[in-house]
N, CA, C and O atoms as a GROMACS GRO file, in nm:
protein
  440
    1MET      N    1   7.359  -3.314  -5.970
    1MET     CA    2   7.354  -3.172  -5.968
    1MET      C    3   7.264  -3.126  -5.857
    1MET      O    4   7.151  -3.172  -5.841
    2VAL      N    5   7.319  -3.031  -5.778
    2VAL     CA    6   7.250  -2.975  -5.666
    2VAL      C    7   7.174  -2.849  -5.705
    2VAL      O    8   7.233  -2.762  -5.770
    3THR      N    9   7.051  -2.836  -5.670
    3THR     CA   10   6.971  -2.714  -5.703
    3THR      C   11   6.913  -2.651  -5.579
    3THR      O   12   6.916  -2.711  -5.472
    4TRP      N   13   6.861  -2.532  -5.590
    4TRP     CA   14   6.797  -2.463  -5.480
    4TRP      C   15   6.675  -2.540  -5.444
    4TRP      O   16   6.620  -2.612  -5.527
    5HIS      N   17   6.628  -2.524  -5.315
    5HIS     CA   18   6.509  -2.583  -5.268
    5HIS      C   19   6.386  -2.520  -5.334
    5HIS      O   20   6.381  -2.402  -5.366
    6THR      N   21   6.291  -2.607  -5.352
    6THR     CA   22   6.154  -2.566  -5.394
    6THR      C   23   6.058  -2.595  -5.275
    6THR      O   24   6.102  -2.654  -5.176
    7ALA      N   25   5.936  -2.555  -5.281
    7ALA     CA   26   5.844  -2.584  -5.174
    7ALA      C   27   5.831  -2.736  -5.147
    7ALA      O   28   5.820  -2.779  -5.032
    8ASP      N   29   5.832  -2.814  -5.254
    8ASP     CA   30   5.820  -2.957  -5.237
    8ASP      C   31   5.950  -3.016  -5.167
    8ASP      O   32   5.939  -3.095  -5.074
    9THR      N   33   6.062  -2.979  -5.212
    9THR     CA   34   6.185  -3.034  -5.156
    9THR      C   35   6.205  -2.989  -5.013
    9THR      O   36   6.251  -3.066  -4.929
   10ALA      N   37   6.170  -2.858  -4.984
   10ALA     CA   38   6.180  -2.808  -4.854
   10ALA      C   39   6.087  -2.875  -4.759
   10ALA      O   40   6.125  -2.904  -4.645
   11ARG      N   41   5.963  -2.900  -4.803
   11ARG     CA   42   5.862  -2.962  -4.716
   11ARG      C   43   5.907  -3.110  -4.675
   11ARG      O   44   5.878  -3.160  -4.566
   12ALA      N   45   5.977  -3.172  -4.769
   12ALA     CA   46   6.028  -3.310  -4.742
   12ALA      C   47   6.122  -3.309  -4.625
   12ALA      O   48   6.130  -3.409  -4.553
   13GLU      N   49   6.195  -3.198  -4.603
   13GLU     CA   50   6.295  -3.188  -4.491
   13GLU      C   51   6.242  -3.110  -4.376
   13GLU      O   52   6.298  -3.118  -4.267
   14TRP      N   53   6.132  -3.031  -4.396
   14TRP     CA   54   6.077  -2.942  -4.293
   14TRP      C   55   5.927  -2.979  -4.278
   14TRP      O   56   5.841  -2.922  -4.344
   15LYS      N   57   5.902  -3.072  -4.192
   15LYS     CA   58   5.765  -3.127  -4.185
   15LYS      C   59   5.655  -3.026  -4.142
   15LYS      O   60   5.541  -3.036  -4.188
   16ASP      N   61   5.692  -2.928  -4.053
   16ASP     CA   62   5.595  -2.830  -4.013
   16ASP      C   63   5.613  -2.703  -4.081
   16ASP      O   64   5.592  -2.600  -4.017
   17ALA      N   65   5.651  -2.697  -4.210
   17ALA     CA   66   5.669  -2.579  -4.292
   17ALA      C   67   5.536  -2.508  -4.308
   17ALA      O   68   5.430  -2.571  -4.304
   18PRO      N   69   5.543  -2.377  -4.328
   18PRO     CA   70   5.420  -2.300  -4.346
   18PRO      C   71   5.352  -2.333  -4.484
   18PRO      O   72   5.403  -2.410  -4.565
   19ALA      N   73   5.235  -2.270  -4.502
   19ALA     CA   74   5.160  -2.294  -4.627
   19ALA      C   75   5.247  -2.262  -4.748
   19ALA      O   76   5.337  -2.179  -4.738
   20THR      N   77   5.223  -2.324  -4.860
   20THR     CA   78   5.304  -2.317  -4.979
   20THR      C   79   5.338  -2.179  -5.025
   20THR      O   80   5.454  -2.151  -5.055
   21ASP      N   81   5.238  -2.088  -5.030
   21ASP     CA   82   5.271  -1.947  -5.069
   21ASP      C   83   5.372  -1.884  -4.986
   21ASP      O   84   5.465  -1.820  -5.035
   22GLU      N   85   5.353  -1.899  -4.855
   22GLU     CA   86   5.447  -1.836  -4.759
   22GLU      C   87   5.587  -1.905  -4.766
   22GLU      O   88   5.692  -1.842  -4.756
   23LEU      N   89   5.581  -2.038  -4.784
   23LEU     CA   90   5.709  -2.114  -4.791
   23LEU      C   91   5.784  -2.070  -4.919
   23LEU      O   92   5.906  -2.054  -4.917
   24ASN      N   93   5.713  -2.052  -5.025
   24ASN     CA   94   5.785  -2.002  -5.153
   24ASN      C   95   5.847  -1.864  -5.127
   24ASN      O   96   5.958  -1.838  -5.174
   25ASP      N   97   5.779  -1.777  -5.056
   25ASP     CA   98   5.837  -1.645  -5.026
   25ASP      C   99   5.957  -1.657  -4.937
   25ASP      O  100   6.056  -1.588  -4.958
   26LEU      N  101   5.950  -1.745  -4.835
   26LEU     CA  102   6.062  -1.766  -4.742
   26LEU      C  103   6.184  -1.823  -4.818
   26LEU      O  104   6.298  -1.781  -4.794
   27LEU      N  105   6.160  -1.916  -4.905
   27LEU     CA  106   6.272  -1.979  -4.979
   27LEU      C  107   6.331  -1.879  -5.077
   27LEU      O  108   6.453  -1.876  -5.094
   28ALA      N  109   6.249  -1.797  -5.142
   28ALA     CA  110   6.299  -1.695  -5.230
   28ALA      C  111   6.386  -1.598  -5.159
   28ALA      O  112   6.497  -1.568  -5.202
   29THR      N  113   6.335  -1.548  -5.049
   29THR     CA  114   6.414  -1.450  -4.965
   29THR      C  115   6.539  -1.509  -4.914
   29THR      O  116   6.642  -1.441  -4.912
   30ALA      N  117   6.539  -1.636  -4.871
   30ALA     CA  118   6.658  -1.700  -4.812
   30ALA      C  119   6.760  -1.715  -4.934
   30ALA      O  120   6.880  -1.688  -4.918
   31LYS      N  121   6.712  -1.755  -5.046
   31LYS     CA  122   6.802  -1.771  -5.163
   31LYS      C  123   6.878  -1.647  -5.193
   31LYS      O  124   7.000  -1.649  -5.209
   32ILE      N  125   6.798  -1.528  -5.202
   32ILE     CA  126   6.868  -1.403  -5.234
   32ILE      C  127   6.966  -1.366  -5.127
   32ILE      O  128   7.075  -1.319  -5.160
   33GLU      N  129   6.934  -1.384  -4.996
   33GLU     CA  130   7.022  -1.350  -4.887
   33GLU      C  131   7.150  -1.445  -4.896
   33GLU      O  132   7.264  -1.400  -4.877
   34CYS      N  133   7.127  -1.570  -4.923
   34CYS     CA  134   7.250  -1.664  -4.929
   34CYS      C  135   7.336  -1.623  -5.047
   34CYS      O  136   7.458  -1.616  -5.033
   35ILE      N  137   7.279  -1.596  -5.159
   35ILE     CA  138   7.363  -1.559  -5.276
   35ILE      C  139   7.443  -1.437  -5.250
   35ILE      O  140   7.561  -1.430  -5.283
   36GLU      N  141   7.377  -1.335  -5.190
   36GLU     CA  142   7.448  -1.202  -5.170
   36GLU      C  143   7.559  -1.222  -5.065
   36GLU      O  144   7.665  -1.161  -5.074
   37PHE      N  145   7.534  -1.309  -4.967
   37PHE     CA  146   7.638  -1.326  -4.867
   37PHE      C  147   7.751  -1.410  -4.927
   37PHE      O  148   7.868  -1.372  -4.915
   38ALA      N  149   7.719  -1.519  -4.991
   38ALA     CA  150   7.819  -1.609  -5.043
   38ALA      C  151   7.908  -1.556  -5.151
   38ALA      O  152   8.025  -1.592  -5.163
   39THR      N  153   7.847  -1.466  -5.234
   39THR     CA  154   7.923  -1.419  -5.354
   39THR      C  155   7.963  -1.276  -5.338
   39THR      O  156   8.038  -1.227  -5.421
   40SER      N  157   7.919  -1.206  -5.238
   40SER     CA  158   7.948  -1.064  -5.218
   40SER      C  159   7.914  -0.980  -5.336
   40SER      O  160   7.979  -0.878  -5.358
   41LYS      N  161   7.811  -1.020  -5.416
   41LYS     CA  162   7.761  -0.937  -5.525
   41LYS      C  163   7.610  -0.942  -5.520
   41LYS      O  164   7.551  -1.032  -5.461
   42PRO      N  165   7.550  -0.843  -5.585
   42PRO     CA  166   7.401  -0.839  -5.584
   42PRO      C  167   7.344  -0.965  -5.648
   42PRO      O  168   7.405  -1.028  -5.734
   43TYR      N  169   7.226  -1.000  -5.602
   43TYR     CA  170   7.155  -1.120  -5.652
   43TYR      C  171   7.132  -1.110  -5.799
   43TYR      O  172   7.141  -1.212  -5.868
   44GLU      N  173   7.101  -0.990  -5.853
   44GLU     CA  174   7.072  -0.975  -5.999
   44GLU      C  175   7.198  -1.009  -6.084
   44GLU      O  176   7.184  -1.044  -6.201
   45GLU      N  177   7.320  -0.998  -6.026
   45GLU     CA  178   7.438  -1.026  -6.102
   45GLU      C  179   7.485  -1.173  -6.091
   45GLU      O  180   7.584  -1.212  -6.152
   46PHE      N  181   7.415  -1.252  -6.013
   46PHE     CA  182   7.457  -1.390  -5.988
   46PHE      C  183   7.418  -1.478  -6.110
   46PHE      O  184   7.303  -1.479  -6.152
   47ASP      N  185   7.517  -1.550  -6.167
   47ASP     CA  186   7.490  -1.644  -6.268
   47ASP      C  187   7.503  -1.786  -6.211
   47ASP      O  188   7.606  -1.830  -6.162
   48GLU      N  189   7.385  -1.852  -6.222
   48GLU     CA  190   7.384  -1.992  -6.166
   48GLU      C  191   7.486  -2.079  -6.241
   48GLU      O  192   7.486  -2.084  -6.364
   49PRO      N  193   7.576  -2.149  -6.162
   49PRO     CA  194   7.668  -2.237  -6.228
   49PRO      C  195   7.606  -2.348  -6.308
   49PRO      O  196   7.504  -2.403  -6.265
   50ALA      N  197   7.660  -2.384  -6.420
   50ALA     CA  198   7.602  -2.490  -6.507
   50ALA      C  199   7.591  -2.623  -6.438
   50ALA      O  200   7.497  -2.700  -6.462
   51GLY      N  201   7.684  -2.650  -6.354
   51GLY     CA  202   7.677  -2.782  -6.277
   51GLY      C  203   7.595  -2.774  -6.156
   51GLY      O  204   7.591  -2.874  -6.083
   52GLY      N  205   7.529  -2.667  -6.126
   52GLY     CA  206   7.447  -2.661  -5.998
   52GLY      C  207   7.529  -2.582  -5.894
   52GLY      O  208   7.644  -2.542  -5.914
   53ILE      N  209   7.461  -2.563  -5.781
   53ILE     CA  210   7.518  -2.494  -5.670
   53ILE      C  211   7.590  -2.590  -5.574
   53ILE      O  212   7.578  -2.713  -5.583
   54ARG      N  213   7.663  -2.532  -5.487
   54ARG     CA  214   7.727  -2.612  -5.382
   54ARG      C  215   7.628  -2.665  -5.285
   54ARG      O  216   7.533  -2.595  -5.250
   55PRO      N  217   7.646  -2.792  -5.238
   55PRO     CA  218   7.547  -2.850  -5.146
   55PRO      C  219   7.522  -2.767  -5.017
   55PRO      O  220   7.411  -2.764  -4.963
   56GLY      N  221   7.625  -2.704  -4.973
   56GLY     CA  222   7.614  -2.624  -4.851
   56GLY      C  223   7.518  -2.503  -4.871
   56GLY      O  224   7.448  -2.461  -4.779
   57TRP      N  225   7.518  -2.452  -4.991
   57TRP     CA  226   7.423  -2.339  -5.019
   57TRP      C  227   7.280  -2.377  -5.009
   57TRP      O  228   7.196  -2.301  -4.959
   58ARG      N  229   7.250  -2.503  -5.058
   58ARG     CA  230   7.117  -2.551  -5.050
   58ARG      C  231   7.073  -2.568  -4.901
   58ARG      O  232   6.962  -2.531  -4.862
   59ILE      N  233   7.166  -2.626  -4.821
   59ILE     CA  234   7.138  -2.641  -4.678
   59ILE      C  235   7.116  -2.504  -4.613
   59ILE      O  236   7.024  -2.485  -4.533
   60ALA      N  237   7.202  -2.411  -4.648
   60ALA     CA  238   7.195  -2.274  -4.592
   60ALA      C  239   7.062  -2.208  -4.625
   60ALA      O  240   7.003  -2.139  -4.541
   61GLN      N  241   7.013  -2.228  -4.749
   61GLN     CA  242   6.889  -2.168  -4.794
   61GLN      C  243   6.772  -2.216  -4.706
   61GLN      O  244   6.688  -2.137  -4.663
   62LEU      N  245   6.768  -2.345  -4.680
   62LEU     CA  246   6.651  -2.402  -4.590
   62LEU      C  247   6.676  -2.350  -4.450
   62LEU      O  248   6.580  -2.306  -4.387
   63LEU      N  249   6.801  -2.351  -4.395
   63LEU     CA  250   6.824  -2.304  -4.262
   63LEU      C  251   6.781  -2.158  -4.243
   63LEU      O  252   6.720  -2.121  -4.142
   64GLN      N  253   6.816  -2.075  -4.345
   64GLN     CA  254   6.785  -1.932  -4.348
   64GLN      C  255   6.629  -1.915  -4.354
   64GLN      O  256   6.573  -1.833  -4.281
   65ALA      N  257   6.562  -1.992  -4.441
   65ALA     CA  258   6.417  -1.985  -4.452
   65ALA      C  259   6.352  -2.016  -4.313
   65ALA      O  260   6.261  -1.947  -4.268
   66ARG      N  261   6.402  -2.116  -4.250
   66ARG     CA  262   6.350  -2.162  -4.118
   66ARG      C  263   6.377  -2.050  -4.017
   66ARG      O  264   6.289  -2.018  -3.937
   67ALA      N  265   6.495  -1.990  -4.017
   67ALA     CA  266   6.530  -1.878  -3.925
   67ALA      C  267   6.438  -1.764  -3.940
   67ALA      O  268   6.390  -1.710  -3.840
   68ILE      N  269   6.409  -1.724  -4.069
   68ILE     CA  270   6.315  -1.613  -4.091
   68ILE      C  271   6.179  -1.647  -4.040
   68ILE      O  272   6.116  -1.564  -3.975
   69TRP      N  273   6.130  -1.768  -4.066
   69TRP     CA  274   5.994  -1.811  -4.019
   69TRP      C  275   5.993  -1.806  -3.865
   69TRP      O  276   5.894  -1.763  -3.808
   70THR      N  277   6.099  -1.848  -3.798
   70THR     CA  278   6.100  -1.852  -3.656
   70THR      C  279   6.097  -1.706  -3.602
   70THR      O  280   6.021  -1.676  -3.510
   71PHE      N  281   6.182  -1.614  -3.662
   71PHE     CA  282   6.174  -1.478  -3.623
   71PHE      C  283   6.043  -1.413  -3.640
   71PHE      O  284   6.000  -1.332  -3.558
   72LYS      N  285   5.977  -1.449  -3.754
   72LYS     CA  286   5.840  -1.396  -3.772
   72LYS      C  287   5.739  -1.434  -3.662
   72LYS      O  288   5.640  -1.365  -3.635
   73GLN      N  289   5.770  -1.547  -3.602
   73GLN     CA  290   5.673  -1.600  -3.501
   73GLN      C  291   5.701  -1.539  -3.362
   73GLN      O  292   5.610  -1.538  -3.278
   74THR      N  293   5.821  -1.488  -3.335
   74THR     CA  294   5.866  -1.448  -3.205
   74THR      C  295   5.809  -1.318  -3.151
   74THR      O  296   5.810  -1.297  -3.030
   75GLY      N  297   5.761  -1.234  -3.236
   75GLY     CA  298   5.698  -1.110  -3.186
   75GLY      C  299   5.793  -0.991  -3.179
   75GLY      O  300   5.897  -0.987  -3.245
   76PRO      N  301   5.753  -0.893  -3.096
   76PRO     CA  302   5.826  -0.770  -3.096
   76PRO      C  303   5.969  -0.766  -3.030
   76PRO      O  304   6.040  -0.667  -3.045
   77GLN      N  305   6.008  -0.867  -2.962
   77GLN     CA  306   6.138  -0.867  -2.899
   77GLN      C  307   6.259  -0.865  -2.998
   77GLN      O  308   6.373  -0.842  -2.958
   78ASP      N  309   6.231  -0.889  -3.121
   78ASP     CA  310   6.344  -0.891  -3.215
   78ASP      C  311   6.335  -0.767  -3.308
   78ASP      O  312   6.373  -0.774  -3.424
   79THR      N  313   6.287  -0.660  -3.255
   79THR     CA  314   6.271  -0.534  -3.340
   79THR      C  315   6.368  -0.428  -3.288
   79THR      O  316   6.411  -0.430  -3.173
   80ILE      N  317   6.399  -0.338  -3.373
   80ILE     CA  318   6.484  -0.215  -3.344
   80ILE      C  319   6.395  -0.096  -3.381
   80ILE      O  320   6.332  -0.092  -3.487
   81GLY      N  321   6.396  -0.002  -3.288
   81GLY     CA  322   6.314   0.121  -3.317
   81GLY      C  323   6.216   0.148  -3.206
   81GLY      O  324   6.220   0.079  -3.104
   82TYR      N  325   6.127   0.247  -3.223
   82TYR     CA  326   6.037   0.288  -3.127
   82TYR      C  327   5.927   0.181  -3.105
   82TYR      O  328   5.895   0.102  -3.194
   83GLU      N  329   5.870   0.182  -2.980
   83GLU     CA  330   5.772   0.077  -2.941
   83GLU      C  331   5.652   0.072  -3.039
   83GLU      O  332   5.592   0.175  -3.070
   84GLY      N  333   5.621  -0.044  -3.084
   84GLY     CA  334   5.499  -0.057  -3.176
   84GLY      C  335   5.525  -0.020  -3.323
   84GLY      O  336   5.436  -0.038  -3.406
   85GLY      N  337   5.641   0.028  -3.356
   85GLY     CA  338   5.666   0.068  -3.495
   85GLY      C  339   5.809   0.041  -3.540
   85GLY      O  340   5.856   0.102  -3.637
   86GLY      N  341   5.877  -0.048  -3.473
   86GLY     CA  342   6.019  -0.076  -3.501
   86GLY      C  343   6.033  -0.159  -3.629
   86GLY      O  344   5.935  -0.204  -3.689
   87VAL      N  345   6.159  -0.177  -3.667
   87VAL     CA  346   6.194  -0.253  -3.784
   87VAL      C  347   6.243  -0.391  -3.739
   87VAL      O  348   6.335  -0.402  -3.658
   88ARG      N  349   6.181  -0.497  -3.793
   88ARG     CA  350   6.219  -0.629  -3.763
   88ARG      C  351   6.357  -0.665  -3.811
   88ARG      O  352   6.393  -0.629  -3.923
   89VAL      N  353   6.437  -0.734  -3.732
   89VAL     CA  354   6.572  -0.772  -3.771
   89VAL      C  355   6.586  -0.923  -3.794
   89VAL      O  356   6.547  -1.002  -3.708
   90TYR      N  357   6.640  -0.961  -3.903
   90TYR     CA  358   6.662  -1.103  -3.930
   90TYR      C  359   6.808  -1.129  -3.953
   90TYR      O  360   6.855  -1.124  -4.067
   91PRO      N  361   6.882  -1.157  -3.849
   91PRO     CA  362   7.024  -1.183  -3.867
   91PRO      C  363   7.049  -1.321  -3.927
   91PRO      O  364   6.970  -1.415  -3.910
   92MET      N  365   7.162  -1.330  -4.000
   92MET     CA  366   7.201  -1.461  -4.056
   92MET      C  367   7.287  -1.530  -3.955
   92MET      O  368   7.393  -1.481  -3.915
   93ASP      N  369   7.240  -1.642  -3.915
   93ASP     CA  370   7.303  -1.722  -3.804
   93ASP      C  371   7.450  -1.762  -3.855
   93ASP      O  372   7.476  -1.780  -3.974
   94ALA      N  373   7.540  -1.774  -3.757
   94ALA     CA  374   7.679  -1.814  -3.784
   94ALA      C  375   7.684  -1.952  -3.854
   94ALA      O  376   7.768  -1.972  -3.942
   95ASN      N  377   7.599  -2.043  -3.816
   95ASN     CA  378   7.601  -2.175  -3.880
   95ASN      C  379   7.567  -2.164  -4.028
   95ASN      O  380   7.624  -2.234  -4.112
   96ILE      N  381   7.471  -2.075  -4.061
   96ILE     CA  382   7.435  -2.051  -4.201
   96ILE      C  383   7.549  -1.985  -4.278
   96ILE      O  384   7.581  -2.024  -4.391
   97ARG      N  385   7.608  -1.886  -4.217
   97ARG     CA  386   7.724  -1.817  -4.285
   97ARG      C  387   7.834  -1.914  -4.305
   97ARG      O  388   7.903  -1.904  -4.406
   98ALA      N  389   7.858  -2.008  -4.216
   98ALA     CA  390   7.970  -2.108  -4.240
   98ALA      C  391   7.935  -2.200  -4.355
   98ALA      O  392   8.028  -2.250  -4.420
   99ARG      N  393   7.806  -2.228  -4.387
   99ARG     CA  394   7.777  -2.306  -4.501
   99ARG      C  395   7.800  -2.236  -4.633
   99ARG      O  396   7.829  -2.297  -4.736
  100LEU      N  397   7.786  -2.102  -4.625
  100LEU     CA  398   7.802  -2.016  -4.746
  100LEU      C  399   7.951  -1.982  -4.769
  100LEU      O  400   7.997  -1.985  -4.883
  101ARG      N  401   8.023  -1.954  -4.670
  101ARG     CA  402   8.160  -1.917  -4.675
  101ARG      C  403   8.241  -1.997  -4.579
  101ARG      O  404   8.275  -1.945  -4.473
  102PRO      N  405   8.276  -2.121  -4.609
  102PRO     CA  406   8.350  -2.206  -4.514
  102PRO      C  407   8.490  -2.143  -4.485
  102PRO      O  408   8.556  -2.086  -4.572
  103LEU      N  409   8.530  -2.158  -4.356
  103LEU     CA  410   8.661  -2.109  -4.319
  103LEU      C  411   8.764  -2.206  -4.371
  103LEU      O  412   8.748  -2.327  -4.360
  104ARG      N  413   8.869  -2.152  -4.427
  104ARG     CA  414   8.980  -2.234  -4.477
  104ARG      C  415   9.094  -2.210  -4.384
  104ARG      O  416   9.120  -2.098  -4.343
  105PRO      N  417   9.165  -2.321  -4.350
  105PRO     CA  418   9.276  -2.305  -4.263
  105PRO      C  419   9.392  -2.223  -4.329
  105PRO      O  420   9.421  -2.234  -4.448
  106VAL      N  421   9.450  -2.146  -4.249
  106VAL     CA  422   9.563  -2.067  -4.296
  106VAL      C  423   9.691  -2.139  -4.253
  106VAL      O  424   9.704  -2.171  -4.135
  107PRO      N  425   9.786  -2.165  -4.343
  107PRO     CA  426   9.905  -2.231  -4.296
  107PRO      C  427   9.975  -2.149  -4.182
  107PRO      O  428   9.989  -2.027  -4.187
  108GLY      N  429  10.018  -2.225  -4.081
  108GLY     CA  430  10.093  -2.151  -3.976
  108GLY      C  431  10.242  -2.139  -4.001
  108GLY      O  432  10.302  -2.211  -4.080
  109VAL      N  433  10.295  -2.051  -3.934
  109VAL     CA  434  10.447  -2.031  -3.947
  109VAL      C  435  10.513  -2.106  -3.832
  109VAL      O  436  10.477  -2.084  -3.716
  110GLY      N  437  10.604  -2.189  -3.859
  110GLY     CA  438  10.683  -2.280  -3.785
  110GLY      C  439  10.679  -2.283  -3.646
  110GLY      O  440  10.750  -2.363  -3.584
   0.00000   0.00000   0.00000
């Protein structure tokens, strides 16, 4: 059964992860974003499957947590708005989106 990452499991794959409290926040945020993108419904309405989640979702959660952490470290060049008071933007990478919603080939016509 595949489950969402915890601070311990994430740290095993992400050696330079931030302190545990911040890592828990990053993982929780990434989980919410992944669920809402993958299922197209609010996080509050998501029912965890009895058999666990898809393995790609677990990978996407860690990738998204790392992406958020990286964006937090980059400074003001990733903001929108007036100087010194803009809103920070955290886009979901195409690689992460592909883990959550894999493209399925469409049968071609002759």
